[in-house]
N, C-alpha and C positions, 0 to 999 in steps of 0.2 A: 399405525401409519396408514392402514387401509382406509380408515375413516377419513383421514385428511386427503388422501389421494382421490377417493370417491367424491369428496366435496369439491376439490379443485377441478376435477374432470367435468363437473356439472356446470361450471361457470363458463359462459361463452366469452371468447376473446382472451382467455388466460394465457394462451400460448405466446402471445406477443410479449408478455412480461418475462417469460422464460428466455425468449430470444433476445430481448433488450438487456436482460441481466447478464447473459453470456457475452454479448457484444461489449457491454461496458467493462466486464471483468477482463476480457482479452485485450481490449484497447488500452486500458490502464496498465496491464502487465507489460505490453509491448512498449509503451511510452517509458515506463520506469526502466525496462531493460536497455533501451536505446540510450537513455540519459546516463545510465550507469556505465555502459560500455564506452561512451564518448568522453568520459572524464579522463584527464591526464594522470599519469602515474604519480607525478609530483603532488597533485591535489589529493589523490587517494592516500598517499603517504602522510600528508598533513592531517587528514581525517583520522587515520589510524593512530597517529601520535597524540592527537587532541583527546581521543577517547581514553588513552592510558595515563595521561598526565592530569594532575589535580590543578585546577585553576583557582588559586587562593587570592588572586588580585580582585575578584568580585566580592569577596566577603569583607564586611566592615567590622572594625574592632569596636567592641562595646566597652566603655570605660566605667 
C-alpha cells in the first residue's frame, strides 16, 4: 500500500477526487436515508410481504 500512496501523493490535484468521492457517497447516503424514512408504514409492509411471497402469476406454463 505504501507504493500506491506514494504514487497518488505525487499526482497534482488528486485531492479533489477524494473530496468529490466523499461528497458523492454522503449525498447518496442521505438521499436514500430520507427516501426510506419518508415511506409510509403501509408501503413498507407491502414491500415486506412481497419479498416473502412467491409470485407464480409471472411464470408461464410450458406444455
